[in-house]
PADREN-357357 format. One record per atom (N, C-alpha, C): residue number from 1; atom name; x, y, z. Coordinates in steps of 0.02 Angstrom, whole numbers, plus 32768, in hexadecimal, padded with zeros to 4 digits. Each point is the difference from the previous one (the first is absolute). Layout:
N
(NUM "CA" (X Y Z))
...
END
This chain:
136
(1 "N" (0B34 FD5D DA35))
(1 "CA" (7FDE 7FD1 7FD4))
(1 "C" (8033 7FD0 7FE2))
(2 "N" (7FEF 7FC1 7FFF))
(2 "CA" (802E 7FCD 7FE8))
(2 "C" (8000 7FFA 7FB4))
(3 "N" (8038 7FEB 7FE6))
(3 "CA" (8005 7FEF 7FB9))
(3 "C" (7FDF 7FBD 7FF1))
(4 "N" (7FF8 7FD7 8034))
(4 "CA" (7FDF 7FC0 7FF9))
(4 "C" (7FB5 8008 8009))
(5 "N" (7FDA 7FD4 7FE1))
(5 "CA" (7FB8 7FFF 800C))
(5 "C" (7FF3 7FDD 8043))
(6 "N" (7FC4 8006 8019))
(6 "CA" (7FEE 7FDE 803F))
(6 "C" (8008 7FB5 7FFA))
(7 "N" (7FEC 7FE3 7FC8))
(7 "CA" (8007 7FB8 7FF6))
(7 "C" (804A 7FEB 7FFD))
(8 "N" (802A 8029 7FE1))
(8 "CA" (8048 7FF1 7FFE))
(8 "C" (801F 8003 8045))
(9 "N" (7FEC 8031 8028))
(9 "CA" (801A 8004 8045))
(9 "C" (7FEA 7FC4 8028))
(10 "N" (7FC1 7FEC 7FF8))
(10 "CA" (7FE7 7FC5 8023))
(10 "C" (8028 7FC2 7FEB))
(11 "N" (800F 7FFA 7FBF))
(11 "CA" (8028 7FC9 7FE7))
(11 "C" (8047 8002 801D))
(12 "N" (8021 803A 7FFC))
(12 "CA" (8044 8005 8019))
(12 "C" (8005 7FEF 804A))
(13 "N" (7FD0 8017 8027))
(13 "CA" (8003 7FF3 8049))
(13 "C" (7FEF 7FB8 8011))
(14 "N" (7FE5 7FDB 7FD0))
(14 "CA" (7FF1 7FB9 800C))
(14 "C" (803B 7FD3 7FEE))
(15 "N" (8033 801C 7FE1))
(15 "CA" (803A 7FD9 7FE8))
(15 "C" (803C 800A 802E))
(16 "N" (802E 7FD0 7FFF))
(16 "CA" (803B 8005 802B))
(16 "C" (8042 8006 7FDA))
(17 "N" (8003 7FE4 7FC4))
(17 "CA" (803E 7FFF 7FDA))
(17 "C" (7FF7 801D 7FBA))
(18 "N" (8036 801D 7FE7))
(18 "CA" (8002 8017 7FBB))
(18 "C" (8045 7FF2 7FE4))
(19 "N" (800A 8013 7FC2))
(19 "CA" (8040 7FF6 7FDE))
(19 "C" (801C 8044 7FEC))
(20 "N" (803C 800E 8017))
(20 "CA" (8021 8040 7FF3))
(20 "C" (8036 7FF7 7FCC))
(21 "N" (7FFD 8028 7FCA))
(21 "CA" (8033 8001 7FCC))
(21 "C" (8028 8040 8007))
(22 "N" (8042 7FF8 8006))
(22 "CA" (802F 8038 8002))
(22 "C" (8032 7FF8 7FC7))
(23 "N" (802A 8032 7FF7))
(23 "CA" (8034 7FFD 7FCD))
(23 "C" (8044 7FF5 8020))
(24 "N" (8023 7FCD 7FE9))
(24 "CA" (8044 7FF2 8018))
(24 "C" (8030 8034 7FE4))
(25 "N" (803C 8002 801A))
(25 "CA" (8032 8031 7FEA))
(25 "C" (800E 7FFC 7FB5))
(26 "N" (7FFC 7FC4 7FE3))
(26 "CA" (800C 7FF9 7FB8))
(26 "C" (7FC1 800B 7FD6))
(27 "N" (7FC9 8013 8020))
(27 "CA" (7FC2 800E 7FDD))
(27 "C" (7FD1 7FC4 7FF9))
(28 "N" (8017 7FC6 8017))
(28 "CA" (7FD5 7FC5 7FFB))
(28 "C" (7FCC 8001 8039))
(29 "N" (7FC6 7FE2 7FF4))
(29 "CA" (7FCC 8000 8033))
(29 "C" (8010 7FCF 8039))
(30 "N" (7FE9 8012 803B))
(30 "CA" (8005 7FD5 803B))
(30 "C" (7FBA 7FFA 801D))
(31 "N" (7FE8 7FC4 8008))
(31 "CA" (7FBC 7FF4 8018))
(31 "C" (8001 7FD9 8041))
(32 "N" (7FDA 8017 8031))
(32 "CA" (7FFF 7FDE 8040))
(32 "C" (7FBB 8005 8020))
(33 "N" (7FEF 7FD0 8029))
(33 "CA" (7FC2 8001 8026))
(33 "C" (800A 802D 803C))
(34 "N" (7FCD 8027 8011))
(34 "CA" (8008 8030 8037))
(34 "C" (7FBE 8007 8026))
(35 "N" (8006 800C 8041))
(35 "CA" (7FC7 800F 802B))
(35 "C" (7FF3 804B 7FFB))
(36 "N" (7FC0 8014 7FFE))
(36 "CA" (7FF0 8047 7FF6))
(36 "C" (7FC2 8013 8028))
(37 "N" (7FF4 8041 8000))
(37 "CA" (7FC1 801B 801A))
(37 "C" (7FF0 803E 7FD7))
(38 "N" (7FBF 800E 7FF9))
(38 "CA" (7FEA 803E 7FE2))
(38 "C" (8002 8035 8037))
(39 "N" (801E 8039 7FF1))
(39 "CA" (8005 8037 8030))
(39 "C" (7FCD 8036 7FEC))
(40 "N" (7FC5 8000 8021))
(40 "CA" (7FCB 802F 7FEB))
(40 "C" (8011 8049 800E))
(41 "N" (802A 800E 8032))
(41 "CA" (8011 8045 800F))
(41 "C" (8027 8021 7FC7))
(42 "N" (802C 7FD8 7FE0))
(42 "CA" (802A 801B 7FCA))
(42 "C" (7FEC 7FE7 7FBB))
(43 "N" (7FD0 7FD1 7FFD))
(43 "CA" (7FEC 7FE1 7FC2))
(43 "C" (803C 7FE0 7FDD))
(44 "N" (8025 7FD9 8026))
(44 "CA" (803B 7FDE 7FE8))
(44 "C" (7FFC 7FB6 8010))
(45 "N" (802D 7FDA 7FE3))
(45 "CA" (8009 7FBA 8013))
(45 "C" (8042 7FFD 8026))
(46 "N" (7FFE 7FE6 803D))
(46 "CA" (803C 7FF9 802A))
(46 "C" (8013 7FB7 8004))
(47 "N" (8040 7FF2 7FF4))
(47 "CA" (801A 7FBC 7FFF))
(47 "C" (8033 7FF8 8037))
(48 "N" (7FFA 7FCA 8025))
(48 "CA" (802E 7FF3 8037))
(48 "C" (8016 7FB8 8002))
(49 "N" (8029 7FF1 8032))
(49 "CA" (8018 7FBC 8007))
(49 "C" (8038 7FFB 8033))
(50 "N" (801E 7FC6 8002))
(50 "CA" (8039 7FF3 802B))
(50 "C" (803F 8014 7FDA))
(51 "N" (8030 8020 8020))
(51 "CA" (803F 8013 7FE0))
(51 "C" (7FF6 802A 7FC1))
(52 "N" (7FCC 8029 8000))
(52 "CA" (7FF0 8028 7FC4))
(52 "C" (803B 802C 7FEB))
(53 "N" (8021 8021 802F))
(53 "CA" (8036 802E 7FF0))
(53 "C" (803C 7FDF 7FE0))
(54 "N" (8006 7FBE 8007))
(54 "CA" (8038 7FDC 7FE1))
(54 "C" (7FEB 7FDC 7FC0))
(55 "N" (7FC2 8007 7FEB))
(55 "CA" (7FE7 7FD9 7FC7))
(55 "C" (8012 8021 7FBD))
(56 "N" (8002 7FD6 7FCD))
(56 "CA" (800D 8019 7FBC))
(56 "C" (7FCA 8030 7FEA))
(57 "N" (7FC1 7FF1 800E))
(57 "CA" (7FCA 802D 7FEB))
(57 "C" (8008 8045 801F))
(58 "N" (8016 8003 803E))
(58 "CA" (800A 8040 8023))
(58 "C" (8039 8027 7FDF))
(59 "N" (8037 7FDD 7FF1))
(59 "CA" (8039 8021 7FDD))
(59 "C" (7FEC 8017 7FBB))
(60 "N" (7FD8 7FD7 7FDD))
(60 "CA" (7FE8 8014 7FBD))
(60 "C" (7FD8 8040 8004))
(61 "N" (7FD5 8006 8032))
(61 "CA" (7FD5 803C 8008))
(61 "C" (802B 803E 800D))
(62 "N" (8033 7FF9 8029))
(62 "CA" (802C 8039 800E))
(62 "C" (8020 8019 7FBF))
(63 "N" (8015 7FD2 7FD5))
(63 "CA" (8021 8012 7FC2))
(63 "C" (7FD0 8018 7FCA))
(64 "N" (7FC7 7FDE 7FF8))
(64 "CA" (7FCF 8011 7FCC))
(64 "C" (7FBC 7FED 801A))
(65 "N" (7FD7 8030 800F))
(65 "CA" (7FC1 7FF4 8022))
(65 "C" (7FC6 7FE9 7FD4))
(66 "N" (800B 7FF6 7FBF))
(66 "CA" (7FC9 7FE9 7FD5))
(66 "C" (7FEE 7FB8 8011))
(67 "N" (7FBF 7FF4 800C))
(67 "CA" (7FE9 7FBE 8014))
(67 "C" (7FBD 7FEE 7FE0))
(68 "N" (7FF2 7FC0 8002))
(68 "CA" (7FBC 7FE6 7FF3))
(68 "C" (7FF1 7FD0 8038))
(69 "N" (7FC1 7FFF 8015))
(69 "CA" (7FEA 7FD5 8037))
(69 "C" (7FBE 7FE0 7FEC))
(70 "N" (7FFC 7FBE 8005))
(70 "CA" (7FC3 7FDD 7FEC))
(70 "C" (7FE5 7FD9 803C))
(71 "N" (7FBF 8006 800B))
(71 "CA" (7FDB 7FD9 8031))
(71 "C" (7FCA 7FDC 7FD8))
(72 "N" (7FFE 7FBE 8003))
(72 "CA" (7FCE 7FDB 7FDA))
(72 "C" (7FEF 7FBF 8023))
(73 "N" (7FC9 7FE2 7FE9))
(73 "CA" (7FED 7FBF 801A))
(73 "C" (7FD4 7FDE 7FCC))
(74 "N" (7FF6 7FC0 800A))
(74 "CA" (7FD3 7FDA 7FD4))
(74 "C" (7FD2 7FD5 8029))
(75 "N" (7FF2 8016 803D))
(75 "CA" (7FD6 7FDA 802D))
(75 "C" (7FB6 800E 7FF6))
(76 "N" (7FEE 801F 7FCA))
(76 "CA" (7FBA 800F 7FF1))
(76 "C" (7FEF 7FE3 7FBB))
(77 "N" (7FC6 800F 7FE7))
(77 "CA" (7FEB 7FE4 7FC0))
(77 "C" (802D 8015 7FC6))
(78 "N" (8020 803A 8005))
(78 "CA" (802E 8017 7FCC))
(78 "C" (803A 8024 8022))
(79 "N" (8038 8006 7FDC))
(79 "CA" (8039 8023 801D))
(79 "C" (7FF0 8049 800D))
(80 "N" (801E 801B 8034))
(80 "CA" (7FF8 8047 800F))
(80 "C" (8041 8019 801D))
(81 "N" (800B 8041 7FF9))
(81 "CA" (803D 801C 801B))
(81 "C" (8008 8049 7FF0))
(82 "N" (8037 801C 8018))
(82 "CA" (8012 8046 7FF5))
(82 "C" (804B 8004 7FF3))
(83 "N" (8011 8023 7FCA))
(83 "CA" (8046 8012 7FF3))
(83 "C" (8007 804A 8011))
(84 "N" (8033 800F 8027))
(84 "CA" (800E 8044 8015))
(84 "C" (8045 8012 7FE6))
(85 "N" (8005 8036 7FDC))
(85 "CA" (8042 801A 7FEC))
(85 "C" (800B 8041 8025))
(86 "N" (803F 800F 800E))
(86 "CA" (800D 803D 8023))
(86 "C" (8049 800C 800D))
(87 "N" (800B 8032 8029))
(87 "CA" (8042 8014 8017))
(87 "C" (8004 7FEE 804A))
(88 "N" (8031 7FD8 8012))
(88 "CA" (8007 7FE9 8044))
(88 "C" (8039 8025 8023))
(89 "N" (7FFA 8004 8042))
(89 "CA" (8035 801B 8029))
(89 "C" (8010 7FCF 8037))
(90 "N" (803F 7FFF 8014))
(90 "CA" (8017 7FD5 8037))
(90 "C" (8001 802B 803F))
(91 "N" (7FD5 7FEE 802F))
(91 "CA" (7FFC 8026 803F))
(91 "C" (8029 7FDC 8035))
(92 "N" (8032 8022 801A))
(92 "CA" (802C 7FE1 8031))
(92 "C" (7FE1 7FF5 8044))
(93 "N" (7FDA 802F 8018))
(93 "CA" (7FE0 7FFA 8041))
(93 "C" (7FB7 8012 7FF9))
(94 "N" (7FD7 7FCD 7FFC))
(94 "CA" (7FB8 800B 7FF8))
(94 "C" (7FDD 7FCE 802E))
(95 "N" (7FBF 8006 8004))
(95 "CA" (7FD9 7FD0 8027))
(95 "C" (8000 7FBE 7FDA))
(96 "N" (8013 7FCA 8022))
(96 "CA" (7FFF 7FBE 7FE1))
(96 "C" (7FB9 7FF1 7FE9))
(97 "N" (7FF8 7FDD 7FC8))
(97 "CA" (7FBD 7FF5 7FE6))
(97 "C" (7FDA 7FCB 8028))
(98 "N" (8024 7FD8 8028))
(98 "CA" (7FE0 7FD0 802C))
(98 "C" (8031 7FEC 8037))
(99 "N" (7FE6 7FE7 8038))
(99 "CA" (802D 7FEC 8036))
(99 "C" (8033 7FCC 7FE9))
(100 "N" (803E 8008 8018))
(100 "CA" (8035 7FD2 7FEF))
(100 "C" (8029 8015 7FC4))
(101 "N" (7FE8 8031 7FDA))
(101 "CA" (8026 8017 7FC6))
(101 "C" (802C 803B 8015))
(102 "N" (8035 800B 7FDA))
(102 "CA" (802E 8037 800E))
(102 "C" (7FE1 8042 7FEA))
(103 "N" (801F 8037 8015))
(103 "CA" (7FE4 8043 7FF2))
(103 "C" (8010 8019 7FBA))
(104 "N" (802C 7FDF 7FDB))
(104 "CA" (800B 8014 7FBA))
(104 "C" (7FC5 7FEB 7FD6))
(105 "N" (7FE6 802F 7FDA))
(105 "CA" (7FC4 7FF5 7FD8))
(105 "C" (800B 801C 7FBA))
(106 "N" (7FE4 7FDE 7FCE))
(106 "CA" (7FFD 801B 7FBC))
(106 "C" (7FBB 801C 7FF7))
(107 "N" (7FFC 803F 7FEB))
(107 "CA" (7FBF 8021 7FF6))
(107 "C" (7FF8 800F 7FB6))
(108 "N" (7FC9 7FE7 7FE3))
(108 "CA" (7FF3 800B 7FB9))
(108 "C" (7FCD 8038 7FF8))
(109 "N" (8014 8035 7FDC))
(109 "CA" (7FD3 8036 7FED))
(109 "C" (7FE4 7FEF 7FBB))
(110 "N" (7FBF 7FFC 7FFA))
(110 "CA" (7FDF 7FE7 7FC5))
(110 "C" (8005 802E 7FC4))
(111 "N" (800C 7FE3 7FC5))
(111 "CA" (7FFC 8026 7FC2))
(111 "C" (7FD0 7FDF 7FCF))
(112 "N" (7FF3 7FC0 8007))
(112 "CA" (7FD5 7FDD 7FD1))
(112 "C" (7FE2 7FC4 8023))
(113 "N" (7FC0 7FF3 7FF4))
(113 "CA" (7FDD 7FC7 801D))
(113 "C" (7FDD 7FDA 7FC8))
(114 "N" (8008 7FBE 8000))
(114 "CA" (7FDB 7FD5 7FD3))
(114 "C" (7FDF 7FCB 802A))
(115 "N" (7FBF 7FFD 7FFF))
(115 "CA" (7FDB 7FCE 8025))
(115 "C" (7FD9 7FD2 7FD1))
(116 "N" (7FF7 7FC2 8015))
(116 "CA" (7FD7 7FD2 7FD8))
(116 "C" (7FDA 7FD2 8030))
(117 "N" (7FC1 7FF4 7FEE))
(117 "CA" (7FD6 7FD3 8028))
(117 "C" (7FE7 801F 8040))
(118 "N" (800D 803F 800C))
(118 "CA" (7FE9 8021 803E))
(118 "C" (7FCA 8032 7FEE))
(119 "N" (8010 8030 7FD6))
(119 "CA" (7FCF 8030 7FE7))
(119 "C" (7FE5 7FED 7FBB))
(120 "N" (8020 7FCF 7FE1))
(120 "CA" (7FEE 7FEC 7FBD))
(120 "C" (8000 7FB4 7FFC))
(121 "N" (7FE6 7FE6 7FCA))
(121 "CA" (8003 7FB8 7FF5))
(121 "C" (8049 7FEB 7FF8))
(122 "N" (800C 7FC0 800A))
(122 "CA" (8043 7FE6 7FF5))
(122 "C" (8015 800E 7FB8))
(123 "N" (8040 800D 7FF7))
(123 "CA" (801E 800C 7FBE))
(123 "C" (7FE8 8040 7FDF))
(124 "N" (7FDF 802B 8025))
(124 "CA" (7FEE 8042 7FE8))
(124 "C" (801C 8033 8031))
(125 "N" (8041 800F 7FFA))
(125 "CA" (8020 802A 8033))
(125 "C" (7FE5 8047 8003))
(126 "N" (8001 801B 803B))
(126 "CA" (7FEE 8045 800E))
(126 "C" (8042 8024 800D))
(127 "N" (8019 8027 7FD0))
(127 "CA" (8042 801F 8005))
(127 "C" (7FF9 804C 8003))
(128 "N" (8028 801F 802D))
(128 "CA" (7FFE 8048 8005))
(128 "C" (8041 801C 801E))
(129 "N" (8013 803B 7FEA))
(129 "CA" (8038 8023 801E))
(129 "C" (7FE7 8025 803D))
(130 "N" (8027 8002 8034))
(130 "CA" (7FEA 8020 803E))
(130 "C" (8031 8033 801A))
(131 "N" (8039 8007 7FE3))
(131 "CA" (8032 8030 8017))
(131 "C" (8037 8004 7FCD))
(132 "N" (8035 8023 8012))
(132 "CA" (8039 8005 7FD3))
(132 "C" (8040 7FF9 8029))
(133 "N" (8033 7FE6 7FDF))
(133 "CA" (8040 7FF7 8023))
(133 "C" (801D 8042 8017))
(134 "N" (7FF2 8036 7FDC))
(134 "CA" (801C 8040 8013))
(134 "C" (7FE0 801C 8040))
(135 "N" (7FC5 7FE7 8013))
(135 "CA" (7FDF 8019 803C))
(135 "C" (8016 7FDC 803F))
(136 "N" (802A 7FCE 7FFA))
(136 "CA" (8016 7FDA 803B))
(136 "C" (8042 801A 8018))
END
């Protein structure tokens, strides 16, 4: 059973890009746009790309896996989106998330989900804890 609702899964699978926030070595945030897919077998968010293993976000995950990931849009009557917080791991050899991407993948294990405009009206977020960092 997924931590996401059916509507949230439908929304996630309709989107192509999100924003990944990691922690730099000095503790400052690092934000980048990333290509992702929802992994229904593991109920995770998998992030891939070109040269992933050499990227700052990948190095940040190896050092400190705490992340936030946001997928949103404003192409409808009101803004909608999902914020996902969790513990990420850097997978050295995994299935690429799409053709042409390298096999290094960042996998986010969910701990908290905040959605707006999908299950609720805009500006009325639906927030819930879904896991714990100690279980990852």
